DRENLOFI-252811 format. One record per residue (C-alpha): x, y, z. Coordinates in steps of 0.02 Angstrom, whole numbers, padded with zeros to 5 digits, always signed. Example, Ala and Ser with C-alpha at 12.3 -4.5 7.8 and 13.67 -1.06 7.14 Angstrom:
BEGIN
+00615-00225+00390
+00684-00053+00357
// end
This chain:
BEGIN
-00179-00389+00444
-00361-00386+00499
-00460-00224+00479
-00586-00168+00612
-00769-00214+00590
-00834-00117+00442
-00671-00137+00349
-00545-00009+00290
-00519+00098+00137
-00368+00025+00048
-00247+00056-00093
-00086-00019-00160
+00068+00037-00254
+00179-00096-00334
+00351-00039-00392
+00459-00195-00393
+00494-00285-00555
+00445-00458-00492
+00287-00439-00388
+00185-00583-00319
+00011-00515-00281
-00173-00561-00269
-00331-00454-00281
-00231-00293-00298
-00331-00237-00450
-00484-00227-00337
-00400-00082-00247
-00396+00030-00401
-00500+00184-00355
-00598+00162-00518
-00661-00009-00465
-00811-00070-00366
-00757-00129-00194
-00748+00017-00073
-00678-00068+00083
-00583-00226+00125
-00575-00330+00283
-00395-00394+00280
-00226-00384+00194
-00106-00531+00189
+00084-00516+00185
+00164-00686+00162
+00321-00779+00116
+00326-00922-00006
+00320-00822-00168
+00170-00863-00279
+00138-01022-00180
+00121-00925-00018
-00022-00821-00088
-00132-00970-00047
-00126-00909+00133
-00253-00778+00081
-00377-00918+00041
-00380-00965+00225
-00415-00785+00272
-00555-00775+00143
-00636-00932+00212
-00629-00867+00391
-00703-00699+00342
-00845-00784+00251
-00886-00881+00408
-00895-00716+00503
-01010-00641+00372
-00879-00512+00326
-00847-00461+00147
-00926-00378-00004
-01115-00404+00000
-01179-00484-00160
-01355-00535-00107
-01496-00506+00018
-01441-00646+00134
-01308-00585+00259
-01211-00744+00219
-01196-00693+00037
-01029-00606+00048
-00869-00615-00053
-00719-00566+00055
-00593-00467-00046
-00421-00499+00029
-00275-00419-00062
-00110-00507-00032
+00073-00491-00077
+00213-00618-00061
+00400-00606-00041
+00524-00735-00106
+00604-00843+00028
+00589-01016-00049
+00722-01139+00010
+00794-01028+00146
+00736-01150+00279
+00815-01294+00184
+00653-01364+00109
+00596-01291-00057
+00419-01354-00026
+00398-01273+00144
+00286-01122+00117
+00129-01041+00191
-00039-01117+00143
-00224-01087+00175
-00216-01171+00345
-00079-01053+00402
-00178-00904+00337
-00330-00960+00436
-00225-00982+00592
-00151-00808+00570
-00318-00718+00550
-00393-00817+00694
-00251-00760+00806
-00269-00580+00746
-00455-00582+00786
-00426-00623+00970
-00278-00506+00994
-00318-00352+01099
-00299-00189+01003
-00146-00089+01052
-00035-00235+01099
+00143-00233+01029
+00164-00318+00860
+00291-00458+00848
+00449-00406+00756
+00601-00490+00684
+00598-00671+00625
+00410-00689+00624
+00267-00698+00499
+00318-00643+00325
+00490-00601+00397
+00531-00780+00447
+00636-00816+00293
+00676-00638+00245
+00854-00589+00195
+00917-00416+00148
+01087-00393+00067
+01157-00549+00150
+01091-00498+00322
+00943-00581+00405
+00789-00477+00367
+00623-00478+00457
+00470-00382+00513
+00479-00208+00587
+00351-00081+00643
+00345+00105+00679
+00213+00237+00714
+00189+00423+00739
+00053+00532+00814
+00039+00698+00722
+00002+00865+00803
-00177+00846+00741
-00196+00685+00840
-00195+00577+00684
-00097+00415+00697
+00008+00347+00554
+00089+00176+00573
+00185+00054+00465
+00235-00128+00461
+00371-00187+00342
+00432-00361+00295
+00608-00326+00236
+00679-00447+00107
+00772-00345-00023
+00902-00377-00156
+00981-00214-00097
+01053-00178+00074
+00996-00085+00229
+01177-00049+00277
+01306+00061+00192
+01444-00059+00132
+01574+00077+00163
+01533+00105+00347
+01404-00022+00407
+01284+00117+00458
+01100+00085+00427
+01039+00198+00288
+00874+00230+00373
+00957+00296+00530
+01025+00444+00434
+00844+00505+00427
+00828+00485+00615
+00968+00609+00644
+01103+00479+00675
+01272+00529+00604
+01385+00405+00695
+01449+00246+00612
+01510+00079+00679
+01693+00068+00728
+01797+00032+00571
+01870-00127+00649
+01695-00189+00692
+01639-00153+00514
+01789-00243+00438
+01753-00396+00547
+01570-00390+00495
+01616-00390+00311
+01727-00543+00337
+01587-00634+00429
+01462-00591+00292
+01580-00659+00158
+01605-00819+00259
+01418-00837+00284
+01387-00820+00097
+01512-00960+00062
+01434-01071+00195
+01259-01041+00128
+01310-01079-00052
+01392-01242+00000
+01256-01297+00121
+01097-01281+00022
+01058-01341-00153
+00895-01244-00136
+00983-01076-00142
+00926-00966-00285
+01056-00865-00380
+01044-00723-00418
+00938-00682-00266
+00752-00656-00284
+00674-00549-00150
+00537-00417-00116
+00501-00296+00025
+00320-00278+00079
+00242-00142+00186
+00076-00082+00252
+00052+00099+00305
-00108+00137+00399
-00194+00289+00471
-00350+00324+00572
-00386+00479+00467
-00530+00468+00343
-00454+00452+00170
-00536+00429+00002
-00474+00286-00105
-00377+00409-00213
-00296+00486-00059
-00252+00313+00006
-00172+00275-00162
-00065+00431-00145
-00013+00375+00029
+00040+00205-00036
+00146+00292-00168
+00235+00414-00053
+00266+00275+00073
+00383+00198-00055
+00496+00348-00021
+00525+00270+00150
+00587+00111+00068
+00703+00212-00045
+00779+00299+00106
+00813+00138+00201
+00855+00011+00064
+00982+00037-00076
+00955-00005-00215
+00768-00031-00213
+00627-00072-00337
+00739-00186-00441
+00683-00317-00567
+00720-00452-00439
+00614-00364-00308
+00425-00359-00301
+00415-00210-00184
+00233-00179-00137
+00155-00055-00015
-00026-00058+00044
-00111+00092+00123
-00259+00076+00242
-00377+00204+00317
-00493+00156+00460
-00580+00326+00447
-00597+00338+00636
-00566+00525+00634
-00590+00664+00504
-00446+00709+00391
-00459+00893+00441
-00567+00986+00566
-00748+01019+00519
-00723+01206+00542
-00576+01208+00421
-00667+01104+00292
-00823+01214+00305
-00724+01369+00260
-00770+01393+00077
-00613+01492+00043
-00484+01380+00126
-00569+01211+00153
-00482+01127+00008
-00314+01194+00068
-00347+01130+00244
-00382+00956+00176
-00228+00959+00066
-00120+01018+00210
-00185+00880+00325
-00156+00750+00190
+00020+00813+00157
+00064+00787+00341
+00002+00608+00330
+00097+00577+00168
+00258+00641+00245
+00232+00539+00403
+00194+00384+00299
+00365+00388+00217
+00447+00420+00386
+00365+00274+00476
+00402+00153+00333
+00586+00205+00341
+00588+00179+00529
+00499+00011+00512
+00637-00050+00396
+00767+00000+00526
+00669-00090+00661
+00661-00246+00553
+00850-00246+00532
+00879-00223+00719
+00746-00347+00776
+00799-00490+00662
+00901-00632+00736
+01038-00736+00655
+00978-00895+00570
+01097-01042+00549
+01008-01189+00470
+01003-01310+00324
+00953-01169+00207
+01105-01063+00248
+01186-00946+00373
+01109-00772+00381
+01190-00660+00513
+01087-00523+00594
+01140-00342+00597
+01141-00337+00787
+01255-00491+00797
+01377-00407+00679
+01369-00229+00743
+01278-00232+00909
+01100-00180+00953
+01138+00006+00944
// end
Protein backbone atom coordinates (compact mmCIF):
# COMPACT_ATOMS: atom_id res chain seq x y z
CA UNK A 1 0.00 0.00 0.00
CA UNK A 2 1.71 3.16 -1.27
CA UNK A 3 1.16 6.42 0.64
CA UNK A 4 0.76 9.74 -1.20
CA UNK A 5 3.80 11.95 -1.74
CA UNK A 6 4.88 13.22 1.65
CA UNK A 7 4.01 9.94 3.31
CA UNK A 8 1.46 9.12 5.97
CA UNK A 9 1.32 9.08 9.74
CA UNK A 10 1.19 5.41 10.71
CA UNK A 11 0.69 3.09 13.65
CA UNK A 12 0.25 -0.62 14.27
CA UNK A 13 -1.44 -2.89 16.78
CA UNK A 14 -0.41 -6.57 16.87
CA UNK A 15 -2.68 -8.91 18.82
CA UNK A 16 -2.13 -12.35 17.34
CA UNK A 17 0.11 -14.84 19.10
CA UNK A 18 2.22 -15.69 16.04
CA UNK A 19 2.94 -12.45 14.18
CA UNK A 20 5.29 -12.10 11.24
CA UNK A 21 6.26 -8.43 10.99
CA UNK A 22 9.00 -6.04 9.88
CA UNK A 23 9.80 -2.45 10.94
CA UNK A 24 6.74 -2.26 13.21
CA UNK A 25 8.79 -0.92 16.13
CA UNK A 26 9.49 2.18 14.04
CA UNK A 27 5.78 3.05 14.35
CA UNK A 28 5.88 3.40 18.13
CA UNK A 29 4.85 7.01 18.86
CA UNK A 30 7.93 7.36 21.09
CA UNK A 31 10.30 6.69 18.19
CA UNK A 32 11.94 8.87 15.56
CA UNK A 33 10.29 8.34 12.17
CA UNK A 34 7.21 10.53 11.82
CA UNK A 35 5.85 9.35 8.45
CA UNK A 36 6.18 6.32 6.22
CA UNK A 37 5.81 5.89 2.47
CA UNK A 38 4.38 2.37 2.20
CA UNK A 39 2.98 -0.61 4.08
CA UNK A 40 3.32 -4.17 2.80
CA UNK A 41 0.80 -6.96 3.44
CA UNK A 42 2.10 -10.26 2.12
CA UNK A 43 1.72 -14.01 2.17
CA UNK A 44 4.61 -16.39 2.63
CA UNK A 45 5.03 -16.07 6.39
CA UNK A 46 8.50 -14.83 7.44
CA UNK A 47 9.87 -15.59 3.97
CA UNK A 48 7.32 -13.31 2.35
CA UNK A 49 8.51 -10.32 4.35
CA UNK A 50 11.31 -10.08 1.79
CA UNK A 51 8.72 -8.47 -0.51
CA UNK A 52 9.22 -5.30 1.54
CA UNK A 53 12.86 -5.19 0.38
CA UNK A 54 11.68 -4.65 -3.18
CA UNK A 55 9.47 -1.80 -2.04
CA UNK A 56 12.35 -0.24 -0.09
CA UNK A 57 14.60 -0.38 -3.16
CA UNK A 58 11.96 1.24 -5.37
CA UNK A 59 11.31 4.02 -2.87
CA UNK A 60 15.02 4.75 -2.60
CA UNK A 61 15.17 5.15 -6.37
CA UNK A 62 12.35 7.70 -6.14
CA UNK A 63 14.15 9.61 -3.38
CA UNK A 64 11.40 8.78 -0.91
CA UNK A 65 12.12 7.86 2.68
CA UNK A 66 13.56 9.18 5.92
CA UNK A 67 16.20 11.83 5.16
CA UNK A 68 19.56 11.02 6.78
CA UNK A 69 21.86 13.47 4.96
CA UNK A 70 22.03 16.69 2.92
CA UNK A 71 21.92 14.89 -0.42
CA UNK A 72 18.29 14.22 -1.53
CA UNK A 73 19.41 10.70 -2.43
CA UNK A 74 20.39 10.02 1.18
CA UNK A 75 17.14 8.47 2.32
CA UNK A 76 16.23 5.33 4.23
CA UNK A 77 12.71 4.18 3.32
CA UNK A 78 10.91 2.78 6.36
CA UNK A 79 8.43 0.18 5.11
CA UNK A 80 6.51 -1.69 7.83
CA UNK A 81 5.25 -5.07 6.71
CA UNK A 82 3.21 -7.98 8.02
CA UNK A 83 2.84 -11.49 6.65
CA UNK A 84 0.18 -14.15 6.85
CA UNK A 85 0.84 -17.89 6.77
CA UNK A 86 -0.16 -19.60 3.52
CA UNK A 87 2.88 -21.78 2.84
CA UNK A 88 2.15 -24.90 0.81
CA UNK A 89 -1.42 -23.99 -0.06
CA UNK A 90 -0.51 -23.73 -3.73
CA UNK A 91 1.18 -27.12 -3.58
CA UNK A 92 4.77 -25.83 -3.47
CA UNK A 93 6.22 -25.04 -0.05
CA UNK A 94 8.91 -22.85 -1.64
CA UNK A 95 6.51 -20.64 -3.59
CA UNK A 96 6.34 -17.35 -1.72
CA UNK A 97 6.59 -13.60 -2.37
CA UNK A 98 10.07 -12.11 -2.78
CA UNK A 99 11.70 -8.73 -3.37
CA UNK A 100 10.97 -8.85 -7.10
CA UNK A 101 7.27 -9.33 -6.44
CA UNK A 102 7.32 -6.47 -3.94
CA UNK A 103 8.94 -4.19 -6.51
CA UNK A 104 6.35 -5.19 -9.11
CA UNK A 105 3.52 -4.47 -6.66
CA UNK A 106 4.72 -0.99 -5.69
CA UNK A 107 5.45 -0.14 -9.33
CA UNK A 108 1.88 -1.08 -10.23
CA UNK A 109 0.51 0.91 -7.29
CA UNK A 110 2.45 3.99 -8.37
CA UNK A 111 0.79 4.10 -11.81
CA UNK A 112 -2.72 3.29 -10.59
CA UNK A 113 -5.12 6.24 -10.71
CA UNK A 114 -6.41 7.27 -7.27
CA UNK A 115 -10.02 6.31 -6.65
CA UNK A 116 -10.07 3.18 -8.80
CA UNK A 117 -11.64 0.06 -7.24
CA UNK A 118 -9.22 -2.17 -5.35
CA UNK A 119 -8.97 -5.79 -6.44
CA UNK A 120 -10.67 -8.16 -3.98
CA UNK A 121 -10.84 -11.89 -3.41
CA UNK A 122 -8.02 -14.22 -4.45
CA UNK A 123 -5.44 -11.51 -5.02
CA UNK A 124 -2.34 -10.10 -3.37
CA UNK A 125 -1.95 -11.25 0.22
CA UNK A 126 -5.30 -13.03 -0.12
CA UNK A 127 -4.11 -15.42 -2.85
CA UNK A 128 -3.47 -18.31 -0.48
CA UNK A 129 -5.69 -17.18 2.38
CA UNK A 130 -8.01 -19.65 4.11
CA UNK A 131 -10.44 -18.94 6.95
CA UNK A 132 -12.04 -21.75 8.90
CA UNK A 133 -11.83 -24.15 5.94
CA UNK A 134 -13.32 -21.59 3.54
CA UNK A 135 -11.27 -19.76 0.93
CA UNK A 136 -10.25 -16.41 2.37
CA UNK A 137 -9.05 -13.36 0.52
CA UNK A 138 -8.85 -9.59 0.33
CA UNK A 139 -11.81 -7.34 1.05
CA UNK A 140 -12.31 -3.59 1.26
CA UNK A 141 -14.86 -1.19 2.71
CA UNK A 142 -15.15 2.54 3.31
CA UNK A 143 -17.37 5.17 4.90
CA UNK A 144 -17.73 8.93 4.59
CA UNK A 145 -18.68 10.52 7.90
CA UNK A 146 -21.05 13.46 8.35
CA UNK A 147 -17.97 15.66 8.77
CA UNK A 148 -16.76 14.67 5.30
CA UNK A 149 -13.92 12.56 6.68
CA UNK A 150 -13.29 9.27 4.90
CA UNK A 151 -12.38 6.08 6.73
CA UNK A 152 -11.48 2.99 4.70
CA UNK A 153 -10.14 -0.49 5.34
CA UNK A 154 -8.51 -3.35 3.50
CA UNK A 155 -8.33 -6.80 5.09
CA UNK A 156 -6.50 -9.97 4.08
CA UNK A 157 -8.55 -12.64 5.83
CA UNK A 158 -6.69 -15.83 6.76
CA UNK A 159 -7.83 -16.83 10.24
CA UNK A 160 -7.76 -19.96 12.36
CA UNK A 161 -11.30 -19.00 13.35
CA UNK A 162 -14.31 -18.76 11.09
CA UNK A 163 -16.25 -15.95 9.44
CA UNK A 164 -19.42 -18.07 9.43
CA UNK A 165 -21.54 -19.30 12.33
CA UNK A 166 -21.22 -23.12 12.29
CA UNK A 167 -24.80 -23.43 13.56
CA UNK A 168 -26.42 -21.44 10.74
CA UNK A 169 -23.85 -20.55 8.07
CA UNK A 170 -24.55 -16.83 8.51
CA UNK A 171 -21.56 -14.51 8.26
CA UNK A 172 -20.82 -13.07 11.70
CA UNK A 173 -19.98 -9.67 10.27
CA UNK A 174 -23.35 -9.33 8.61
CA UNK A 175 -25.07 -9.23 11.97
CA UNK A 176 -23.49 -5.79 12.38
CA UNK A 177 -24.89 -4.71 9.01
CA UNK A 178 -28.42 -5.30 10.21
CA UNK A 179 -28.83 -8.70 8.55
CA UNK A 180 -30.84 -11.15 10.63
CA UNK A 181 -31.64 -13.80 8.01
CA UNK A 182 -29.69 -17.04 7.75
CA UNK A 183 -29.07 -19.52 4.93
CA UNK A 184 -31.69 -22.20 4.38
CA UNK A 185 -31.03 -25.11 6.80
CA UNK A 186 -30.75 -27.59 3.92
CA UNK A 187 -28.23 -25.36 2.14
CA UNK A 188 -26.24 -25.08 5.35
CA UNK A 189 -26.27 -28.85 5.93
CA UNK A 190 -25.02 -29.41 2.38
CA UNK A 191 -22.31 -26.80 2.90
CA UNK A 192 -21.07 -28.55 6.04
CA UNK A 193 -20.85 -31.84 4.15
CA UNK A 194 -18.89 -30.22 1.32
CA UNK A 195 -16.52 -28.56 3.79
CA UNK A 196 -15.85 -31.90 5.50
CA UNK A 197 -15.21 -33.54 2.13
CA UNK A 198 -12.90 -30.70 1.12
CA UNK A 199 -10.89 -31.08 4.32
CA UNK A 200 -10.40 -34.80 3.62
CA UNK A 201 -9.37 -34.11 0.03
CA UNK A 202 -6.90 -31.44 1.10
CA UNK A 203 -5.32 -33.66 3.75
CA UNK A 204 -4.85 -36.49 1.26
CA UNK A 205 -3.68 -34.34 -1.63
CA UNK A 206 -0.92 -32.24 -0.16
CA UNK A 207 2.02 -33.30 1.98
CA UNK A 208 2.70 -29.58 2.42
CA UNK A 209 -0.38 -29.07 4.57
CA UNK A 210 0.38 -27.73 8.03
CA UNK A 211 -1.55 -29.14 10.99
CA UNK A 212 -2.74 -27.54 13.17
CA UNK A 213 -3.41 -24.59 10.87
CA UNK A 214 -1.24 -21.51 11.07
CA UNK A 215 -2.88 -18.36 9.86
CA UNK A 216 -3.11 -14.54 10.49
CA UNK A 217 -5.52 -11.81 9.41
CA UNK A 218 -4.01 -8.52 8.32
CA UNK A 219 -5.73 -5.16 7.90
CA UNK A 220 -5.03 -1.53 7.12
CA UNK A 221 -7.46 1.19 8.19
CA UNK A 222 -6.85 4.63 6.73
CA UNK A 223 -8.34 8.09 7.03
CA UNK A 224 -7.80 11.47 5.41
CA UNK A 225 -8.21 13.19 8.79
CA UNK A 226 -5.08 14.60 10.40
CA UNK A 227 -4.13 12.29 13.25
CA UNK A 228 -1.18 12.35 15.59
CA UNK A 229 0.83 9.17 15.91
CA UNK A 230 -0.82 8.46 19.27
CA UNK A 231 -4.28 8.94 17.74
CA UNK A 232 -3.37 6.65 14.85
CA UNK A 233 -2.25 4.04 17.37
CA UNK A 234 -5.64 4.25 19.06
CA UNK A 235 -7.32 3.79 15.67
CA UNK A 236 -5.27 0.66 14.97
CA UNK A 237 -6.36 -0.73 18.34
CA UNK A 238 -10.08 -0.07 17.99
CA UNK A 239 -10.01 -1.41 14.43
CA UNK A 240 -9.29 -4.83 15.94
CA UNK A 241 -12.85 -4.69 17.28
CA UNK A 242 -13.94 -5.06 13.67
CA UNK A 243 -11.97 -8.29 13.40
CA UNK A 244 -13.53 -9.57 16.62
CA UNK A 245 -17.03 -8.91 15.25
CA UNK A 246 -16.42 -10.73 11.97
CA UNK A 247 -14.06 -13.59 12.93
CA UNK A 248 -14.58 -16.04 15.80
CA UNK A 249 -12.38 -16.88 17.58
CA UNK A 250 -9.74 -14.27 16.84
CA UNK A 251 -6.27 -13.25 18.14
CA UNK A 252 -5.27 -16.86 18.84
CA UNK A 253 -1.73 -18.18 19.36
CA UNK A 254 -1.79 -19.58 15.82
CA UNK A 255 -2.85 -16.21 14.40
CA UNK A 256 -0.62 -13.18 13.94
CA UNK A 257 -3.44 -10.67 13.64
CA UNK A 258 -2.02 -7.25 12.82
CA UNK A 259 -3.75 -3.94 12.00
CA UNK A 260 -2.02 -0.86 10.61
CA UNK A 261 -3.57 2.61 10.77
CA UNK A 262 -2.68 5.39 8.30
CA UNK A 263 -3.51 9.09 8.23
CA UNK A 264 -2.87 11.14 5.09
CA UNK A 265 -3.75 14.35 7.01
CA UNK A 266 -5.52 15.80 3.98
CA UNK A 267 -8.17 17.44 6.16
CA UNK A 268 -8.29 18.66 9.79
CA UNK A 269 -9.53 16.30 12.46
CA UNK A 270 -12.10 18.87 13.63
CA UNK A 271 -13.11 22.31 12.37
CA UNK A 272 -10.79 25.21 13.13
CA UNK A 273 -13.60 27.08 14.87
CA UNK A 274 -14.28 24.16 17.20
CA UNK A 275 -10.61 23.66 17.99
CA UNK A 276 -10.13 27.39 18.65
CA UNK A 277 -12.82 27.37 21.33
CA UNK A 278 -10.75 27.34 24.51
CA UNK A 279 -13.59 25.83 26.52
CA UNK A 280 -14.63 23.04 24.18
CA UNK A 281 -11.79 22.58 21.68
CA UNK A 282 -10.43 19.46 23.34
CA UNK A 283 -13.93 17.96 23.44
CA UNK A 284 -14.45 18.73 19.75
CA UNK A 285 -11.23 16.92 18.87
CA UNK A 286 -12.12 13.95 21.07
CA UNK A 287 -15.59 13.76 19.56
CA UNK A 288 -14.22 13.83 16.01
CA UNK A 289 -11.67 11.16 16.85
CA UNK A 290 -14.32 8.96 18.47
CA UNK A 291 -16.34 9.02 15.24
CA UNK A 292 -13.28 7.88 13.31
CA UNK A 293 -12.50 5.15 15.85
CA UNK A 294 -16.05 3.83 15.63
CA UNK A 295 -16.02 3.94 11.83
CA UNK A 296 -12.64 2.19 11.75
CA UNK A 297 -14.03 -0.86 13.52
CA UNK A 298 -17.10 -0.82 11.26
CA UNK A 299 -15.18 -0.71 7.97
CA UNK A 300 -12.77 -3.45 9.08
CA UNK A 301 -15.76 -5.67 9.92
CA UNK A 302 -17.32 -4.94 6.52
CA UNK A 303 -14.00 -5.56 4.76
CA UNK A 304 -13.83 -9.04 6.29
CA UNK A 305 -17.34 -9.77 4.99
CA UNK A 306 -16.34 -8.51 1.54
CA UNK A 307 -13.28 -10.77 1.59
CA UNK A 308 -15.44 -13.81 2.33
CA UNK A 309 -17.91 -12.95 -0.43
CA UNK A 310 -15.29 -11.99 -3.03
CA UNK A 311 -13.09 -15.07 -2.62
CA UNK A 312 -13.38 -17.85 -5.19
CA UNK A 313 -13.02 -21.60 -4.72
CA UNK A 314 -9.49 -22.95 -5.21
CA UNK A 315 -8.98 -26.58 -6.22
CA UNK A 316 -5.30 -27.32 -6.74
CA UNK A 317 -2.35 -29.43 -5.67
CA UNK A 318 -2.29 -27.70 -2.28
CA UNK A 319 -5.87 -28.63 -1.47
CA UNK A 320 -9.54 -27.85 -2.05
CA UNK A 321 -10.78 -24.65 -0.44
CA UNK A 322 -14.45 -23.88 -1.20
CA UNK A 323 -15.63 -20.29 -1.24
CA UNK A 324 -18.53 -19.02 0.82
CA UNK A 325 -20.45 -17.93 -2.26
CA UNK A 326 -20.10 -21.37 -3.88
CA UNK A 327 -21.49 -22.99 -0.75
CA UNK A 328 -24.19 -20.48 0.16
CA UNK A 329 -24.64 -18.16 -2.82
CA UNK A 330 -23.47 -14.59 -3.35
CA UNK A 331 -26.13 -13.12 -1.06
